[in-house]
C-alpha positions in Angstrom: 23.7 36.2 17.4 20.1 35.5 18.5 18.9 37.8 15.7 21.0 36.0 13.1 19.8 32.6 14.3 16.2 33.7 14.3 16.5 35.2 10.8 18.1 32.0 9.3 15.8 29.6 11.1 12.6 31.4 10.3 13.5 31.7 6.6 14.6 28.1 6.3 11.8 26.6 8.3 9.2 28.5 6.3 10.8 27.5 3.0 11.0 23.8 4.1 7.4 23.8 5.2 6.3 25.3 1.9 8.3 22.7 -0.1 7.0 19.8 2.0 3.4 21.1 1.6 3.8 21.3 -2.2 5.1 17.7 -2.4 2.5 16.3 -0.1 -0.3 18.0 -2.1 1.0 16.4 -5.2 1.4 13.0 -3.7 -2.1 13.1 -2.1 -3.6 13.8 -5.5 -1.7 10.9 -7.1 -2.6 8.5 -4.3 -6.2 9.6 -4.4 -6.5 8.9 -8.1 -4.7 5.6 -7.7 -7.0 4.5 -4.8 -10.1 5.3 -6.9 -9.2 2.2 -9.0 -10.2 0.1 -6.0 -13.6 1.9 -5.8 -15.3 -1.1 -7.4 -14.6 -3.3 -4.5 -17.5 -3.9 -2.1 -17.4 -1.4 0.8 -14.8 0.8 -0.8 -16.1 4.3 -1.7 -14.6 7.6 -2.8 -14.5 8.6 0.9 -12.4 5.5 1.7 -10.1 6.4 -1.1 -9.6 9.9 0.3 -9.0 8.6 3.8 -6.6 6.0 2.6 -4.7 8.7 0.6 -4.7 10.9 3.7 -3.2 8.1 5.8 -0.4 7.8 3.3 0.7 11.4 4.0 2.9 10.8 7.1 4.8 8.1 5.2 5.4 10.5 2.2 6.5 13.2 4.6 9.0 10.9 6.2 10.5 9.9 2.8 10.5 13.5 1.5 11.7 15.2 4.6 15.5 15.2 3.5 14.6 16.4 0.0 12.3 19.1 1.5 15.1 20.2 3.8 17.6 20.4 1.0 15.4 22.4 -1.4 13.9 24.6 1.2 17.4 25.5 2.6 18.8 26.1 -0.8 15.9 28.4 -1.7 16.2 30.4 1.6 20.0 30.7 1.4 20.0 31.5 -2.4 17.4 34.2 -1.8 19.5 35.7 1.0 22.6 35.6 -1.1 20.8 37.3 -4.0 19.6 40.1 -1.8 23.0 40.5 -0.3 21.6 39.6 3.2 24.0 36.7 3.5 26.9 38.9 2.5 26.0 41.4 5.2 25.9 38.6 7.8 29.3 37.4 6.7 30.6 40.9 7.0 29.1 41.1 10.5 31.1 38.1 11.7 29.2 35.0 10.4 32.1 32.9 9.4 31.9 29.5 7.6 32.3 27.5 10.7 29.7 29.4 12.6 27.3 29.2 9.7 27.8 25.4 9.4 27.2 25.1 13.2 24.0 27.0 13.0 22.7 25.0 10.1 23.8 21.7 11.8 21.7 22.6 14.8 18.7 23.2 12.6 19.4 20.0 10.8 19.4 18.1 14.0 16.0 19.5 14.8 14.7 18.4 11.4 16.4 15.0 12.0 14.5 14.6 15.3 11.2 15.6 13.6 11.9 13.0 10.9 12.6 10.3 13.5 9.4 11.1 15.3 7.4 11.0 12.1 9.0 7.8 10.8 9.0 5.8 14.1 5.6 6.8 15.6 3.2 8.6 13.3 4.0 6.7 10.1 3.6 3.2 11.5 0.2 4.1 13.1 -1.1 5.7 9.9 0.1 2.9 7.7 -1.5 0.3 9.9 -4.8 2.1 9.8 -4.5 2.3 6.0 -3.9 -1.5 5.9 -6.9 -2.1 8.2 -9.1 0.1 6.0 -8.1 -1.8 2.9 -8.4 -5.2 4.7 -11.9 -4.4 5.8 -12.9 -3.4 2.3 -11.7 -6.6 0.7 -8.8 -8.2 2.3 -5.0 -7.7 2.2 -3.4 -9.7 -0.5 0.1 -11.1 0.3 1.0 -12.0 -3.2 1.0 -15.4 -4.9 3.4 -17.0 -2.4 1.8 -15.4 0.7 3.8 -14.7 3.9 6.0 -17.4 5.3 7.1 -17.9 8.9 9.3 -20.5 10.5 10.0 -21.8 14.0 11.8 -24.7 15.7 10.4 -26.7 18.6 12.1 -29.5 20.6 10.3 -32.9 20.8 11.1 -36.3 22.2 12.2 -37.5 18.8 14.5 -34.4 18.1 14.1 -30.9 17.0 11.2 -30.3 14.6 11.0 -27.5 12.1 7.6 -25.8 11.4 6.9 -23.7 8.3 3.7 -21.6 8.2 2.2 -19.9 5.2 -0.5 -17.2 5.4 -2.3 -16.5 2.1 -4.2 -13.3 3.0 -5.2 -11.1 5.9 -8.5 -9.4 6.7 -9.7 -6.8 9.2 -9.7 -7.4 13.0 -6.6 -9.5 12.8 -8.1 -12.4 10.8 -5.7 -14.5 8.7 -6.9 -16.6 5.7 -5.6 -19.6 3.8 -3.3 -20.9 6.6 -1.1 -23.8 5.9 1.2 -25.3 8.6 3.9 -27.9 7.7 5.8 -29.7 10.5 9.1 -31.6 9.6 11.0 -34.0 11.8 14.7 -33.9 12.5 15.4 -35.8 9.3 13.4 -33.3 7.2 10.4 -35.7 6.7 7.0 -34.1 6.6 5.0 -35.5 9.5 2.0 -33.1 9.9 0.1 -30.7 7.7 -2.6 -28.4 9.1 -4.7 -26.4 6.6 -7.2 -23.8 7.9 -9.5 -21.5 6.2 -9.1 -18.7 8.8 -7.4 -18.1 12.0 -6.3 -15.5 14.6 -3.2 -15.3 16.7 -3.4 -14.4 20.4 -0.6 -12.5 22.3 0.8 -15.7 23.8 1.2 -17.3 20.4 -2.0 -19.4 20.5 -3.5 -19.8 17.0 -7.3 -20.1 17.0 -8.0 -21.9 13.7 -11.3 -22.6 12.1 -12.5 -25.0 9.3 -9.3 -27.2 9.8 -8.0 -30.2 8.0 -5.2 -32.1 9.6 -3.1 -34.6 7.8 -0.6 -36.9 9.6 2.1 -39.1 8.0 3.3 -42.2 9.9 6.7 -42.4 11.3 9.5 -44.1 9.4 9.3 -47.1 11.7 5.6 -47.4 10.8 5.8 -46.7 7.1 3.1 -49.2 6.2 0.5 -47.4 8.3 -2.1 -45.3 6.6 -1.9 -41.5 6.3 -4.3 -40.0 8.8 -6.9 -37.3 7.9 -8.9 -35.3 10.3 -11.5 -32.5 9.8 -12.2 -30.2 12.7 -14.4 -27.1 13.0 -11.9 -25.4 15.3 -8.4 -26.1 16.5 -6.1 -24.3 19.1 -2.5 -24.6 17.8 0.2 -23.4 20.2 3.2 -21.7 18.7 6.3 -19.8 19.8 5.5 -17.1 17.3 3.9 -14.1 19.0 1.3 -11.9 17.4 4.0 -9.2 16.9 6.2 -11.5 14.8 3.2 -12.6 12.7 2.1 -9.0 12.1 5.7 -8.1 11.1 5.6 -10.9 8.5 2.2 -10.1 7.2 2.1 -6.3 7.2 4.2 -4.0 5.0 7.6 -2.8 6.1 6.2 0.8 6.5 4.1 -0.3 9.4 7.1 -1.4 11.5 9.0 0.8 13.9 12.8 0.7 14.4 12.6 -1.6 17.4 10.1 -4.0 15.6 12.5 -4.2 12.6 15.4 -5.1 14.9 13.3 -7.8 16.7 12.0 -9.3 13.5 15.5 -9.4 11.9 16.8 -11.0 15.0 14.0 -13.6 14.9 14.8 -14.4 11.2 18.5 -14.8 12.1 17.6 -17.1 15.0 15.4 -19.3 12.7 18.2 -19.4 10.0 16.0 -17.4 7.6 17.2 -14.6 5.2 17.3 -11.5 7.4 19.4 -9.2 5.2 16.5 -7.2 3.8 15.1 -6.4 7.3 18.5 -5.7 8.8 19.3 -3.2 6.0 15.8 -1.7 6.5 16.5 -1.4 10.2 19.7 0.5 9.6 18.2 2.7 7.0 15.4 3.6 9.3 17.8 4.2 12.2 20.2 6.4 10.1 17.7 8.1 7.8 17.0 11.1 10.2 20.8 12.0 9.9 20.2 12.6 6.2 18.7 16.0 7.2 22.1 17.0 8.6 23.7 16.0 5.4 21.1 18.0 3.4 21.7 21.3 5.3 25.5 20.8 4.8 24.9 20.2 1.1 22.8 23.3 0.9 25.2 25.7 2.6 27.6 26.0 -0.4 24.8 27.5 -2.4 24.9 30.6 -0.1 28.4 31.3 -1.2 27.7 31.3 -4.8 27.5 34.8 -6.3 24.4 36.0 -8.1 26.1 35.7 -11.4 26.6 32.0 -10.8 22.9 31.4 -11.4 19.5 32.6 -10.3 17.4 31.1 -7.5 15.5 29.0 -10.0 18.7 27.4 -11.3 19.9 26.7 -7.8 16.5 25.2 -6.7 16.6 23.0 -9.8 20.1 21.9 -8.8 18.8 21.1 -5.3 15.9 19.1 -6.8 18.3 17.1 -8.9 20.6 16.4 -5.8 17.6 15.4 -3.8 16.3 12.9 -6.4 19.8 11.5 -6.9 20.1 10.9 -3.1 16.8 9.1 -3.0 17.7 6.9 -6.0 21.1 6.1 -4.6 19.6 5.4 -1.2 17.1 2.9 -2.7 19.7 1.3 -5.0 22.2 0.8 -2.2 19.5 -1.1 -0.2 18.8 -3.4 -3.2 22.4 -3.9 -4.0 23.2 -4.6 -0.4 20.7 -7.4 -0.4 22.0 -8.9 -3.7 25.6 -8.6 -2.7 25.2 -9.5 0.9 26.8 -6.3 2.2 27.2 -5.5 5.8 23.7 -3.9 6.6 24.9 -0.7 8.3 27.4 -0.1 5.4 24.7 -0.5 2.8 22.4 1.9 4.7 25.0 4.6 5.6 26.9 4.7 2.3 24.7 7.2 0.4 24.6 9.6 3.3 28.3 9.4 3.8 29.0 9.9 0.1 26.8 13.1 0.0 28.3 14.3 3.3 31.8 14.1 1.8 30.5 15.9 -1.4 28.9 18.7 0.6 32.0 19.2 2.8 34.3 19.2 -0.3 32.1 21.7 -2.1 31.9 23.9 1.0 35.7 23.9 1.5 36.4 24.7 -2.1 33.9 27.6 -2.2 35.1 29.1 1.0 38.8 28.8 0.4 39.2 29.3 -3.3 36.1 31.4 -4.3 
């Protein structure tokens, strides 16, 4: 049995590594050409473009891992079936259940590797890529910027604070900061506008070039609106640096735990958290897609040579992999639009393909 396991694992692992390398080479070239469009920015050279494209590789590997596992496993099993190696293994006692168990163990190893890449390597590389781009010219957060919200108790009732960040630069600097504070009745009482700021670990915002506008209370409505210009201002907040980073940085830079914490923070602040909750469940369940992919590839080993050559089967694997990625992405967007339960929206594609693979496997083994 050790010989059979070594034969299967070596062939499949080698094929998966080859497919992953081919995909990553293609994506590196595409990213490098795309990054060259930013070469005109001050401080951004062709070397920066190459480094930025290289830092995107772990993220691509994480996304392409299930597809690589599917195509690589289909190729290895189809080649063994075409050369009658798999038929000899079946004659020697490798039954369907045992073959599924061997591939499930290998799929679990691929899943653990996917989790390690997606939860540790990818966030670090993506953050370095963001820092590189921020140093070269700043990180744009779109027209609306990034919004944060918090509640704070006061003597006059609970106040609501909304914070808008327009852009981010290297070394943790935030630009175009606007802070709006509303009283318990929803009236705007204070607006703080700063050109730049940094957030410390304890939630202290160090703002510079600040303009503070204060509106009088309802009881003093005839009082004038107060304006104050300050060179610096220390503004205390309950928002930690991690929460601010989660709102400013792309989703790819967040680990599974950070996604959970940020979605819980949004829920506590009565903000829309569906997108981040679905992303958390997708990130938590995505490694299990490798188990689904090896199960989906196993029926190809039971197809006879006359059922199609290796190229036809690999093409079928590519189409299955692409359809899985499309369905996985569509399910996430539909889940946000339809307000589905987050774990159902994240798990539905993998469960659908698992049922498809087990159905095809049972049909081929019992009736073919």
